[in-house]
N, C-alpha and C positions, 0 to 999 in steps of 0.2 A: 583439609588444607584451609590455609587462610588465603581468601581470595579478594581481590580489589576491583572496583569498578570506577573508572575515570570517566563519569558521565552517568546520570540517573534519570534519563528522560524517558520517552515512550518505549525505548528498546532496553536501555540500561537497567531501569528499576525492575521491570517484570523479570527479566533473566536473573538479576541478583536475587530476587525472592524465590525464584526456582532452585538457584544453586544452594541458597540456604536451607531450603527444605530438604535437600539432599545430604544435610549433616555438616556443610562447610561453614566456617566463620567468615562472614562477609563484611567488608569495609567499603564504604562508598564516598565519593566526593563529586560535587557539581558546583559550577560557578553561578548557577541561578538560585538567588535567594528564595524566590516562590517555590521552586521545586523543593528545596530543603525543608521549607516550612509546610508544605503539603505532606511530605513524608512523615515529618514529626507529628502532624495532626492526623496521621493514618488515613489520608484520602488523596484521590487523584481526580484530574479534571478531564478524562477520557475514559473511554469504554474499554474494558480489558477482562477478557475471561478469567476466572480463577483468581483474580487479584483480591477479591474479597475474602477469599480463604486464608491467603497468606499475609497480606498487609497488616491487619489488625494484631497479629501476633509476632511480627517481625522484631527480630533484635539486630537488624542491620545498623551497623555503627557508622554514623555520619562523622567524618573526620576532614582534616586538611590534607593537602597533597603530600606533605612530608611524612605525615603519620600513615597515610595509605601506602606509601612506598615501603616504610619501615616494616609494617606489619603484614604485607602481602607477599605470597610466594608467586602467585600469578596475577597479572593486572590485565583485565580487559578494557579496551578502549572503544566505546560504542558512540563516539562523537559523530555528530551530523556532517554530511557532506552535501549540502542542499544545492539545488539548482536554482537559478534565477526564476522568480514567480512566473515569468513569460513562458517557462519550459516545463511546468508542472502538469500541463494537460487539461486545464479548465478554461484556456482561451486558445485561439488559433496559434499554430506554431510560427514564430517569426522566420524570416529568411535565412537570417544567420544562425549557425549552430555553435554551441559553446560546451566546454567541459563542466563537470561539477566544481563548486566552489570548495576548495580545500583549506580555506583560511582557518576555519574552527579546529580542524583536525591537525593542521601544522602547528598551530599555536599550542594546543592542548599536549601534543607529542613533545614538543620542544620543552614545555614546562616539566612534563614527566620525566624526560631523560635528564634534565638537569638536576632534578630532585634525586634521581637514581645515582647519578655521579657523586652527588654531595653525600648520599647514604654509603656510597662505597662498596656495595655488594651487588652481584649480578641478579637481575631480575627478568622473569619471563614476561614480555609484553605482547599481547595478543590484540591486533587491531581487528574490529568487527566492520567497520564503516565501509560502504560500498564506494569502489574507485574504479576508474577506467584502468585498462591493462598498461603497466609500465609506471603507474604513479608511485606506488611504494618504493621502488628502487631509486627513481629519479627525484622524488620530492619529500619523501619521509626519511629514508635511511640516512641522508646527508645531515640530518637534525640529531642523530642518535650518538651517544657516547659509547664507550667500550663495555660499559656494564648492562646495556639495554640488549636483551636477547629477544629479537623480534620474530613474531609469527603472524600470519594473516589468516583469519578464520571467520569469514563472512557467514552469517546465519540465513537460513531459508525459513522465514517466518512471515506471517500476515499480522499486520497491526490490528489489535483486538484479540488475537489468539496467540500472542507471543510466548506465554508460558507454555501452553500445551505444545506448540510447535517447537520449542527449544527442548523440551523434555522428551519428544517423541519425533525427532527428525528422520527423514529418509535415509540421510547420510550426513556425516561431518566432513565438511570441506576444510582442508588444512594446507595452507601454503607454508612451506618449510624454508626458513633462512638459517636457522640454527638446529641441528639434530638434537641437541641435548634439551633444548627448550621444547621441541616437538615431542620428545619422549615424555617429558613431564606433563605436557598438555594432554597427551593420550592417556596416560595414568589417570589424570583428572577426570577425563570424560568416561572412563570405565565406571565411574561412580554415579554418572548421570544416566546413561542409557547404554544399550549394546547395539547401536546402529553402526554400520561400517564407518571406519575412519580412514578418509581418502587423503593421502599425503601426495603433495605435488609441488611444483615451483610456485613461487609467488605470483608469477606472471599468469601461469596457467589458472591458479585460483582466482585471480582477479577476473579473467575472462570467463570462467565457469559461472561465477556468481552473476554477472550481468547477462550472460547467455541464457541462463536458467529463467531469470525474469523476463527476458524478451521471447523466449520459446512460449511462455505463457501467453504473452501478448499476441504471438503469431496465431496460436490456437483460437483466441478470442476474435481476432480479426477475421480469420477464415470462416469460422461459424457464423459470424454476424453478416458476412457476405452471403452465405447460403440462406440465412434467415430473410434477407432482403429479396432474394430470388424467390423464395417461398411465398413472399407477400404477393407476388404477381403471378406465379405459376399456378393454373387451375389444378385443384385436388392435390395440393401439396401442404405439408404441415412440417414446420422446421423441428418439432419435438420428435416426430416419427422419423425424420431423416437422421437426426443426430442419435437417436436411440439405436438406429441400425449400425451407425458408424462406431458407436461405443462398444459394440459386440466384437469389433476387430482389434482385440487388445494384443494379439500375437505379432502382427506385422504392421499395424497401422497406428494405433493411438490408444491412449488411456481415456477413461470417461471424464477425467477431471477438466474443468473449464472447456466443456464441449456442449454448452447449453446456450441458445440464442438470447440475446438480451441487449444491455447497454455495452458501451466499450470498456476496455480495460480502465482501472483507476487505482487510486491509492498513492503512497509515497514513494514507490519504487518503479512500478512497471512503466508507466508513460514517460517519466524522466530518464529512465534508463535506455529506453528506445531512443528517445532524442539525443542522449549523450553518445550512444553507440553510432547514431547517424552522423554525429560531428567527428567521431573516430574514423568512420568509413571516408568522410571527405578528407580527413587528415592523411589516411593512408593511401587515398586515391584508389579505393576498391572499384572493381569493374562494374559493380551493381550495388547500390546502397539499399540493401534489404530492409533495414530498420527504417529508413525513410518511407517505404512503401507501407509498413505496418502502421506507422503514425498517420500517414495520409488516409489510409482506409478508416482509422478511428475517426478523424476529422471529417471526412467526407460522408460517413455514415451519420454523424451527429447532424451535418448539414441537411442530409436527406430526411431525418427525423423532424428537424425544424421545419422544413418544407411541408411535411405531411401534417404537421401540427397547424400551420398556416392555412393549408388546404381545408382544413376542417374547423377553422376559427372565424368564419365570416360572421360578423355581428355578435361574436362570442369573447368573453374574457378568458385569456389564456393563463392557465395555473399549472405549475410544475409541483408535483408532490414527491418529496424527497430531494436531499441535497448531498447526502453522504454517498461514498463510493461503494458501500456495501451494507446489507441490512443490519439493523439493530445495533449500530454504532453511531457515535457523534463525529466520526473523522470524515472531513470533507476534502482533504488533500488529493489533487488529481481526479476529482469527482467528474465522471462524464455528464451527469446531471447538471452540473454547474456550467460545463462546456455547452451543453445544449441551451441553457438559459442565456449564456453570453452571445450565441450566434443568432438567437431570436431577437435579442436586443439590437444586435448589429444590423438586422434586417428592419429595424424600425417598430418592432412589437413591444408592447407593454407586457410584462411578464410578472405574475404573482407566484413566488415560491415559498413553500413551507415544509419543514421537517419536524416530526414530532419528537426527535431525539437531539435537535439543535436549537429550535425556537420555542417561543412560548405555546401554551396549550391551545387546542382548537377552540375551546370556548372563549379565549381572550381575543383570537385573531379573526374569527369567523365574520364579524361585522366589518372589520377593517378590509377583509379580502372580498367583501360583498357576496359571501357564500349563503347568507340567509336573507338578502335583499330580493324582493319579488320584482320579476321583470327582467333580471339579468341572466343571460344565458352564458354557459360555461363550457370549455373544453378543458379536460384535466389529462395530463401527461404524467404516467408514473415513472419517475426518474430513479427511484430506488425501491427495492422489492421489500419494503418494510411490511410486515403481517398487518399493521394498523390499517392500512389502506383497503383491506378486504371489507372491513365493517366501517369504512369511512362514510360520514353523512353527505353523500353527493347530492347537490341541488337537483330537482327534477328536471328532466330534459337535457342532462348533461351528456356530452360526448366524452368517453373515456378511452384513451390511447394507451394499451398496455403492451410494452415490449417484452414482458416476462410471461405473459398468457396465464396469469393466475387470479384474475379478476373475473367473477361470474355473476350473473343473476342480480344486477343492479336495477331495481324496478324503476320503470320510467326513464331509463338512459340507454345510450347506444354504446356498444364496447367494440373497439377496433384492436383485435388481438394480432399484433404484428408478427408475421411470419406463418400464420396458418390459412391466409387467404380467405378468412371467415369474419364477417361482421355479424355480431349477436345483437338483435334488436329485442328489447323486453317491453 
């Protein structure tokens, strides 16, 4: 098939490369000149698994929107629906709750539909973007002409592993507005994978998408609460507790997202919880479950900040890691940045460094006083980068490790959060 992508950002480009690898001819359009230039130069500015395999040999055809419409049988729309930066999870949540910003999506869909009408042929348009329930019908469909055959197909992917997650999904979620369009899309997906194709209403699909993300946040909030309890209860270890819970896969839980550590992060989960908190208020639900999830995340970060302060008397505070998950340069929604902001709010000076975001250790070590004699340090591991296992910690440092993967740092004290054990070397 000829497949189009209206948007070639961190979601659109990796998926387009995956689709092309399955034998389809792919056309793409993006309003960002920088994005187009990067694709032409066969490079990207973010970490993405497998992209080095596909990008150097891609024949992705960059075109304008009219040619995209003319040449494509199915057009995917992965246009961003951002939240205000105040709601991305790196600062405390404001009192007021708001919906996502649909400005970019509505503008892109309007332009696309006008081009489709000008072309005069029916086209299958599949929106990928995350939206709150009711958005497609109330804000998107009124923008469409008669030749735009709409579907809603949000992906369950993690930034950094988009290609892998798209090619090997648990299931394909498909909100149907036009049965013939859905059938065409289902036939397309048979060329991608053999995962279940779950058809439902547009509204159900909208709710399933955000519910899926917030269920992950629920698990992380739950297990991190247990981790905090283990930090105080004698003879308890969070990993042994969760390893036991992970065995209860029939009635209780799957092992995924069941390891104590930092709060939920990334460009989807924190913001989706906050948006659903807004929806809960709008619908006047009896209990705002999503508010509780985000408050646990924020309160846990404050508890960690207080733990850092308790161990930082006459010591410089350092946070190692800024990204929301290991071995990426993606910082959106990072709980490590939230921790740093809360510490600064409490009047602390904080030095933060990430090997995947910042200049190398050798460049910044003097600037951060890590080689200066007489300066004592406390280090908090904000991201589980493997680099920090062999990091050159100054002697007599205190290392606070919420992931419990740092061992045997000569001359330093390690606080392994959640196993009620302090290792002294």
